[in-house]
C-alpha positions as CSV (number, residue, x, y, z in Angstrom):
1,M,-60.4,-31.9,-38.1
2,V,-61.6,-28.9,-36.1
3,A,-61.3,-25.4,-37.6
4,L,-59.8,-23.0,-35.2
5,N,-62.0,-20.1,-34.0
6,K,-61.0,-17.0,-35.9
7,E,-61.9,-14.6,-33.1
8,L,-59.4,-16.4,-30.8
9,F,-56.8,-17.7,-33.2
10,G,-57.2,-15.6,-36.3
11,A,-54.9,-12.6,-35.8
12,S,-52.4,-12.1,-38.5
13,A,-48.6,-12.0,-38.0
14,E,-48.7,-8.2,-38.4
15,E,-51.4,-7.8,-35.8
16,V,-49.4,-10.0,-33.4
17,Q,-46.3,-7.9,-33.9
18,K,-48.2,-4.7,-33.2
19,A,-49.6,-6.2,-30.0
20,V,-46.1,-7.1,-28.6
21,P,-46.1,-4.2,-26.0
22,T,-49.5,-5.3,-24.7
23,I,-48.4,-9.0,-24.5
24,H,-45.3,-7.9,-22.7
25,Q,-47.2,-5.8,-20.2
26,V,-49.6,-8.7,-19.5
27,V,-46.8,-11.2,-19.0
28,I,-44.9,-8.9,-16.7
29,A,-48.1,-8.4,-14.6
30,Q,-48.7,-12.1,-14.4
31,M,-45.1,-12.8,-13.3
32,A,-45.4,-10.1,-10.7
33,A,-48.6,-11.5,-9.4
34,A,-46.9,-14.8,-8.8
35,R,-44.4,-13.3,-6.4
36,Q,-45.1,-14.0,-2.7
37,G,-43.9,-10.6,-1.4
38,T,-43.1,-12.1,2.0
39,H,-39.5,-10.8,2.2
40,K,-38.8,-9.0,5.5
41,T,-35.8,-7.7,7.4
42,K,-35.8,-6.4,11.0
43,T,-35.4,-2.7,11.8
44,R,-33.5,-1.5,14.9
45,S,-36.7,-1.6,16.9
46,E,-37.2,-5.3,16.1
47,V,-33.8,-6.9,16.7
48,S,-32.9,-8.2,20.1
49,G,-30.4,-6.6,22.5
50,G,-29.5,-3.0,22.8
51,G,-30.7,-2.4,26.4
52,R,-27.6,-0.4,27.3
53,K,-24.6,1.3,25.7
54,P,-22.2,-1.2,24.3
55,F,-19.2,0.7,25.9
56,K,-18.7,3.9,27.7
57,Q,-19.0,7.2,26.0
58,K,-15.4,8.5,26.3
59,G,-11.9,7.2,26.7
60,T,-12.0,4.1,24.4
61,G,-10.8,5.9,21.2
62,R,-13.8,4.5,19.4
63,A,-16.8,6.3,18.0
64,R,-19.6,6.7,20.5
65,Q,-22.4,4.2,20.3
66,G,-25.7,4.2,22.0
67,S,-27.1,0.7,21.1
68,T,-26.1,-2.6,19.6
69,R,-29.3,-2.4,17.6
70,A,-27.9,0.4,15.4
71,P,-27.6,-0.5,11.7
72,Q,-23.8,0.0,11.7
73,M,-23.4,-2.6,14.5
74,T,-23.0,-6.3,13.8
75,G,-26.4,-7.9,14.3
76,G,-28.1,-4.5,14.2
77,G,-31.2,-3.6,12.4
78,V,-31.4,-3.0,8.6
79,V,-32.1,0.4,7.2
80,H,-34.8,0.7,4.5
81,G,-34.9,-3.1,4.1
82,P,-37.6,-5.0,2.3
83,V,-41.0,-5.4,3.9
84,P,-44.0,-7.6,2.9
85,H,-46.1,-6.1,0.2
86,D,-48.3,-7.1,-2.8
87,Y,-46.7,-7.1,-6.3
88,V,-50.0,-7.4,-8.1
89,Q,-50.4,-5.0,-11.0
90,K,-53.9,-4.0,-12.2
91,T,-54.4,-5.2,-15.8
92,P,-57.6,-4.5,-17.7
93,K,-59.6,-7.5,-18.6
94,K,-59.7,-6.5,-22.3
95,M,-55.9,-6.3,-22.3
96,K,-55.6,-9.8,-20.9
97,Q,-58.0,-11.1,-23.6
98,L,-56.1,-9.4,-26.4
99,A,-52.8,-10.7,-25.2
100,L,-54.1,-14.2,-25.0
101,K,-55.7,-14.0,-28.5
102,M,-52.4,-12.7,-29.9
103,A,-50.3,-15.4,-28.2
104,L,-52.7,-18.2,-29.4
105,S,-52.7,-16.7,-32.9
106,D,-49.0,-16.6,-33.0
107,R,-48.8,-20.3,-32.3
108,A,-51.6,-21.0,-34.8
109,N,-49.8,-19.0,-37.5
110,A,-46.8,-21.2,-36.9
111,G,-48.9,-24.4,-37.2
112,K,-48.3,-25.2,-33.5
113,V,-51.9,-25.5,-32.3
114,F,-53.5,-29.0,-32.2
115,I,-56.9,-30.3,-31.1
116,V,-57.4,-34.0,-30.2
117,D,-60.4,-35.9,-29.0
118,D,-58.2,-37.7,-26.3
119,F,-54.9,-39.4,-26.0
120,G,-56.3,-42.9,-26.5
121,I,-56.1,-44.2,-22.9
122,A,-58.5,-47.1,-22.4
123,G,-59.7,-48.6,-19.1
124,G,-58.8,-45.6,-17.0
125,K,-55.3,-46.8,-16.2
126,P,-52.5,-44.1,-16.3
127,S,-49.6,-44.7,-18.7
128,T,-47.0,-42.0,-19.1
129,K,-45.2,-44.0,-21.9
130,F,-48.4,-44.4,-23.9
131,V,-49.4,-40.8,-23.6
132,L,-45.9,-39.6,-24.5
133,N,-45.9,-41.7,-27.6
134,A,-49.3,-40.3,-28.5
135,L,-48.1,-36.7,-27.9
136,N,-45.0,-37.3,-30.0
137,N,-47.2,-38.4,-32.9
138,I,-49.1,-35.1,-32.6
139,T,-46.1,-32.7,-32.4
140,D,-42.3,-32.9,-32.2
141,A,-42.1,-29.6,-30.2
142,K,-39.6,-29.6,-27.4
143,S,-42.1,-27.9,-25.0
144,V,-45.9,-28.4,-25.1
145,L,-48.7,-26.8,-23.3
146,V,-51.5,-29.3,-22.9
147,V,-54.9,-27.8,-22.1
148,V,-57.5,-30.2,-20.6
149,S,-60.9,-29.9,-19.1
150,H,-61.7,-30.9,-15.5
151,P,-62.2,-34.7,-15.3
152,N,-65.4,-34.5,-13.2
153,D,-64.9,-38.2,-12.0
154,D,-64.2,-39.4,-15.6
155,E,-61.7,-42.2,-15.1
156,V,-60.2,-41.9,-18.6
157,K,-59.7,-38.1,-18.3
158,M,-58.2,-38.5,-14.9
159,A,-55.8,-41.2,-16.2
160,E,-54.7,-38.8,-19.0
161,I,-54.0,-36.1,-16.5
162,L,-52.0,-38.4,-14.2
163,S,-50.0,-39.5,-17.2
164,L,-49.4,-36.1,-18.7
165,R,-48.2,-34.5,-15.5
166,N,-45.2,-36.8,-15.4
167,I,-43.9,-35.7,-18.8
168,E,-40.9,-33.3,-18.5
169,K,-41.7,-31.3,-21.7
170,V,-45.4,-30.9,-20.9
171,T,-47.0,-28.0,-19.0
172,L,-50.4,-29.2,-18.0
173,I,-53.3,-26.7,-17.3
174,F,-57.0,-26.7,-17.1
175,A,-59.0,-24.8,-19.8
176,S,-60.2,-22.3,-17.1
177,N,-56.6,-21.4,-16.3
178,I,-55.2,-20.8,-19.8
179,N,-53.1,-17.7,-19.9
180,T,-50.7,-15.7,-22.1
181,Y,-47.5,-16.6,-20.2
182,D,-47.9,-20.4,-20.5
183,V,-48.8,-20.2,-24.2
184,L,-45.7,-18.2,-24.9
185,L,-43.5,-20.4,-22.7
186,N,-44.2,-23.4,-24.8
187,E,-43.5,-24.1,-28.4
188,A,-46.8,-25.8,-29.2
189,V,-50.3,-25.9,-27.7
190,V,-52.4,-29.1,-27.6
191,F,-56.1,-28.9,-26.7
192,T,-58.4,-31.8,-25.9
193,K,-61.7,-31.2,-27.8
194,S,-63.6,-30.6,-24.6
195,A,-61.0,-28.1,-23.3
196,Y,-61.0,-26.3,-26.7
197,D,-64.8,-25.9,-26.5
198,E,-64.6,-24.7,-23.0
199,V,-62.0,-22.0,-23.9
200,V,-64.0,-20.8,-26.9
201,D,-67.2,-20.7,-24.9
202,A,-65.5,-18.6,-22.1
203,K,-63.3,-16.3,-24.2
204,V,-65.5,-15.8,-27.3
205,K,-69.1,-16.6,-26.6
206,G,-68.8,-15.4,-23.1
207,K,-68.1,-11.8,-24.4
208,K,-71.3,-11.7,-26.4
């Protein structure tokens, strides 16, 4: 059994509660960064048509109009519509690290963090049913974040990845991509031993 690193998983419930505003800010920033920001409407200078007045100035009983491109006209341009822009919010690195630590500690305090050597696949042949049974023996959580290391041409690791990605309740990520949002989104977190070591090396030993 592997003891969880205290620097990454050791925050108390009280510390986690105090850090909720920080966690919230980091999650909002992460969700904002995921937005494409490609929405766009056309202004009156971009829509087609409008080369001449739609009808004469006087005598129709209608309000005078100069162009069919005007926003009040059907098919006209949009006033103050959305334009492409970046939604990324600047978040300090230390704030991200703190939020991740608190999210992992919250799951650890609830007994929802697990470390396994592997999922028992032999021969490098993917089997979703086999891996699902192995996962159910680890935790009965309805949603599970499974953190793995890159396979690097390892057939067994690749088979595990191919099997895990087909399971509906599983969110599968590499250790290098672990983040606060995915930890909070899932009820339990399962690390492979190699992925756990990679996360500890990057988040704890990497700071020293």
